[in-house]
PDB file with one MODEL, atoms N, CA, C and O in Angstrom:
MODEL        1
ATOM      1  N   MET A   1     117.422  83.072 125.550  1.00  0.00           N
ATOM      2  CA  MET A   1     117.287  84.353 124.836  1.00  0.00           C
ATOM      3  C   MET A   1     116.181  85.188 125.486  1.00  0.00           C
ATOM      4  O   MET A   1     115.090  84.685 125.755  1.00  0.00           O
ATOM      5  N   ASN A   2     116.472  86.459 125.735  1.00  0.00           N
ATOM      6  CA  ASN A   2     115.453  87.270 126.390  1.00  0.00           C
ATOM      7  C   ASN A   2     114.623  88.036 125.362  1.00  0.00           C
ATOM      8  O   ASN A   2     114.936  88.044 124.171  1.00  0.00           O
ATOM      9  N   GLU A   3     113.562  88.677 125.844  1.00  0.00           N
ATOM     10  CA  GLU A   3     112.640  89.374 124.944  1.00  0.00           C
ATOM     11  C   GLU A   3     113.301  90.522 124.201  1.00  0.00           C
ATOM     12  O   GLU A   3     112.982  90.794 123.043  1.00  0.00           O
ATOM     13  N   GLN A   4     114.225  91.193 124.878  1.00  0.00           N
ATOM     14  CA  GLN A   4     114.875  92.347 124.259  1.00  0.00           C
ATOM     15  C   GLN A   4     115.656  91.933 123.013  1.00  0.00           C
ATOM     16  O   GLN A   4     115.593  92.602 121.982  1.00  0.00           O
ATOM     17  N   GLU A   5     116.389  90.830 123.117  1.00  0.00           N
ATOM     18  CA  GLU A   5     117.148  90.339 121.967  1.00  0.00           C
ATOM     19  C   GLU A   5     116.205  89.915 120.849  1.00  0.00           C
ATOM     20  O   GLU A   5     116.481  90.153 119.673  1.00  0.00           O
ATOM     21  N   GLU A   6     115.108  89.297 121.214  1.00  0.00           N
ATOM     22  CA  GLU A   6     114.144  88.825 120.223  1.00  0.00           C
ATOM     23  C   GLU A   6     113.554  89.990 119.439  1.00  0.00           C
ATOM     24  O   GLU A   6     113.485  89.942 118.211  1.00  0.00           O
ATOM     25  N   SER A   7     113.130  91.032 120.139  1.00  0.00           N
ATOM     26  CA  SER A   7     112.527  92.180 119.467  1.00  0.00           C
ATOM     27  C   SER A   7     113.563  92.915 118.627  1.00  0.00           C
ATOM     28  O   SER A   7     113.234  93.474 117.581  1.00  0.00           O
ATOM     29  N   LEU A   8     114.811  92.916 119.082  1.00  0.00           N
ATOM     30  CA  LEU A   8     115.874  93.579 118.330  1.00  0.00           C
ATOM     31  C   LEU A   8     116.106  92.861 117.006  1.00  0.00           C
ATOM     32  O   LEU A   8     116.282  93.501 115.970  1.00  0.00           O
ATOM     33  N   LYS A   9     116.107  91.531 117.043  1.00  0.00           N
ATOM     34  CA  LYS A   9     116.301  90.758 115.818  1.00  0.00           C
ATOM     35  C   LYS A   9     115.148  90.993 114.853  1.00  0.00           C
ATOM     36  O   LYS A   9     115.361  91.108 113.646  1.00  0.00           O
ATOM     37  N   GLU A  10     113.931  91.067 115.374  1.00  0.00           N
ATOM     38  CA  GLU A  10     112.776  91.323 114.514  1.00  0.00           C
ATOM     39  C   GLU A  10     112.896  92.693 113.866  1.00  0.00           C
ATOM     40  O   GLU A  10     112.556  92.872 112.696  1.00  0.00           O
ATOM     41  N   GLU A  11     113.388  93.665 114.643  1.00  0.00           N
ATOM     42  CA  GLU A  11     113.536  95.029 114.128  1.00  0.00           C
ATOM     43  C   GLU A  11     114.572  95.071 113.012  1.00  0.00           C
ATOM     44  O   GLU A  11     114.362  95.704 111.978  1.00  0.00           O
ATOM     45  N   VAL A  12     115.702  94.383 113.236  1.00  0.00           N
ATOM     46  CA  VAL A  12     116.765  94.340 112.228  1.00  0.00           C
ATOM     47  C   VAL A  12     116.262  93.638 110.972  1.00  0.00           C
ATOM     48  O   VAL A  12     116.532  94.084 109.858  1.00  0.00           O
ATOM     49  N   PHE A  13     115.537  92.549 111.150  1.00  0.00           N
ATOM     50  CA  PHE A  13     115.011  91.800 110.013  1.00  0.00           C
ATOM     51  C   PHE A  13     114.045  92.660 109.207  1.00  0.00           C
ATOM     52  O   PHE A  13     114.094  92.674 107.977  1.00  0.00           O
ATOM     53  N   ALA A  14     113.163  93.378 109.907  1.00  0.00           N
ATOM     54  CA  ALA A  14     112.203  94.246 109.231  1.00  0.00           C
ATOM     55  C   ALA A  14     112.923  95.339 108.455  1.00  0.00           C
ATOM     56  O   ALA A  14     112.518  95.693 107.348  1.00  0.00           O
ATOM     57  N   THR A  15     113.990  95.871 109.037  1.00  0.00           N
ATOM     58  CA  THR A  15     114.763  96.919 108.363  1.00  0.00           C
ATOM     59  C   THR A  15     115.422  96.365 107.107  1.00  0.00           C
ATOM     60  O   THR A  15     115.433  97.020 106.065  1.00  0.00           O
ATOM     61  N   LEU A  16     115.972  95.157 107.208  1.00  0.00           N
ATOM     62  CA  LEU A  16     116.617  94.538 106.048  1.00  0.00           C
ATOM     63  C   LEU A  16     115.607  94.318 104.924  1.00  0.00           C
ATOM     64  O   LEU A  16     115.894  94.599 103.760  1.00  0.00           O
ATOM     65  N   VAL A  17     114.444  93.822 105.272  1.00  0.00           N
ATOM     66  CA  VAL A  17     113.407  93.575 104.269  1.00  0.00           C
ATOM     67  C   VAL A  17     112.978  94.888 103.623  1.00  0.00           C
ATOM     68  O   VAL A  17     112.792  94.966 102.409  1.00  0.00           O
ATOM     69  N   PHE A  18     112.824  95.922 104.456  1.00  0.00           N
ATOM     70  CA  PHE A  18     112.403  97.227 103.953  1.00  0.00           C
ATOM     71  C   PHE A  18     113.446  97.814 103.017  1.00  0.00           C
ATOM     72  O   PHE A  18     113.117  98.314 101.941  1.00  0.00           O
ATOM     73  N   GLU A  19     114.706  97.751 103.433  1.00  0.00           N
ATOM     74  CA  GLU A  19     115.794  98.312 102.619  1.00  0.00           C
ATOM     75  C   GLU A  19     115.930  97.554 101.295  1.00  0.00           C
ATOM     76  O   GLU A  19     116.058  98.173 100.239  1.00  0.00           O
ATOM     77  N   SER A  20     115.905  96.227 101.345  1.00  0.00           N
ATOM     78  CA  SER A  20     116.037  95.440 100.121  1.00  0.00           C
ATOM     79  C   SER A  20     114.824  95.671  99.218  1.00  0.00           C
ATOM     80  O   SER A  20     114.935  95.617  97.993  1.00  0.00           O
ATOM     81  N   GLY A  21     113.678  95.925  99.825  1.00  0.00           N
ATOM     82  CA  GLY A  21     112.475  96.223  99.049  1.00  0.00           C
ATOM     83  C   GLY A  21     112.632  97.533  98.295  1.00  0.00           C
ATOM     84  O   GLY A  21     112.230  97.634  97.136  1.00  0.00           O
ATOM     85  N   LYS A  22     113.214  98.538  98.942  1.00  0.00           N
ATOM     86  CA  LYS A  22     113.445  99.825  98.281  1.00  0.00           C
ATOM     87  C   LYS A  22     114.415  99.658  97.122  1.00  0.00           C
ATOM     88  O   LYS A  22     114.189 100.193  96.036  1.00  0.00           O
ATOM     89  N   VAL A  23     115.504  98.911  97.351  1.00  0.00           N
ATOM     90  CA  VAL A  23     116.505  98.690  96.305  1.00  0.00           C
ATOM     91  C   VAL A  23     115.869  97.952  95.132  1.00  0.00           C
ATOM     92  O   VAL A  23     116.099  98.302  93.975  1.00  0.00           O
ATOM     93  N   TYR A  24     115.077  96.942  95.430  1.00  0.00           N
ATOM     94  CA  TYR A  24     114.422  96.169  94.376  1.00  0.00           C
ATOM     95  C   TYR A  24     113.489  97.059  93.563  1.00  0.00           C
ATOM     96  O   TYR A  24     113.435  96.955  92.338  1.00  0.00           O
ATOM     97  N   THR A  25     112.754  97.935  94.250  1.00  0.00           N
ATOM     98  CA  THR A  25     111.825  98.845  93.576  1.00  0.00           C
ATOM     99  C   THR A  25     112.581  99.799  92.663  1.00  0.00           C
ATOM    100  O   THR A  25     112.169 100.038  91.528  1.00  0.00           O
ATOM    101  N   GLN A  26     113.682 100.342  93.155  1.00  0.00           N
ATOM    102  CA  GLN A  26     114.489 101.267  92.350  1.00  0.00           C
ATOM    103  C   GLN A  26     115.033 100.561  91.107  1.00  0.00           C
ATOM    104  O   GLN A  26     115.026 101.131  90.016  1.00  0.00           O
ATOM    105  N   MET A  27     115.502  99.329  91.270  1.00  0.00           N
ATOM    106  CA  MET A  27     116.045  98.570  90.144  1.00  0.00           C
ATOM    107  C   MET A  27     114.942  98.254  89.141  1.00  0.00           C
ATOM    108  O   MET A  27     115.177  98.279  87.933  1.00  0.00           O
ATOM    109  N   ALA A  28     113.756  97.960  89.626  1.00  0.00           N
ATOM    110  CA  ALA A  28     112.644  97.619  88.746  1.00  0.00           C
ATOM    111  C   ALA A  28     112.183  98.845  87.954  1.00  0.00           C
ATOM    112  O   ALA A  28     111.739  98.719  86.812  1.00  0.00           O
ATOM    113  N   LEU A  29     112.288 100.024  88.558  1.00  0.00           N
ATOM    114  CA  LEU A  29     111.845 101.242  87.882  1.00  0.00           C
ATOM    115  C   LEU A  29     112.822 101.673  86.799  1.00  0.00           C
ATOM    116  O   LEU A  29     112.420 102.284  85.809  1.00  0.00           O
ATOM    117  N   HIS A  30     114.086 101.362  86.975  1.00  0.00           N
ATOM    118  CA  HIS A  30     115.090 101.822  86.001  1.00  0.00           C
ATOM    119  C   HIS A  30     115.207 100.839  84.835  1.00  0.00           C
ATOM    120  O   HIS A  30     116.001 101.059  83.921  1.00  0.00           O
TER     121      HIS A  30
ENDMDL
END
C-alpha cells in the first residue's frame, strides 16, 4: 500500500466521522 492510498483512507474516515457527528448532533438537538 502506498502513501497516497493511506492518506486517502484517512481523509475518507475523517469525513465519515465528521458527517456522522453532525447527524448525531442534529438528532440530539431535536
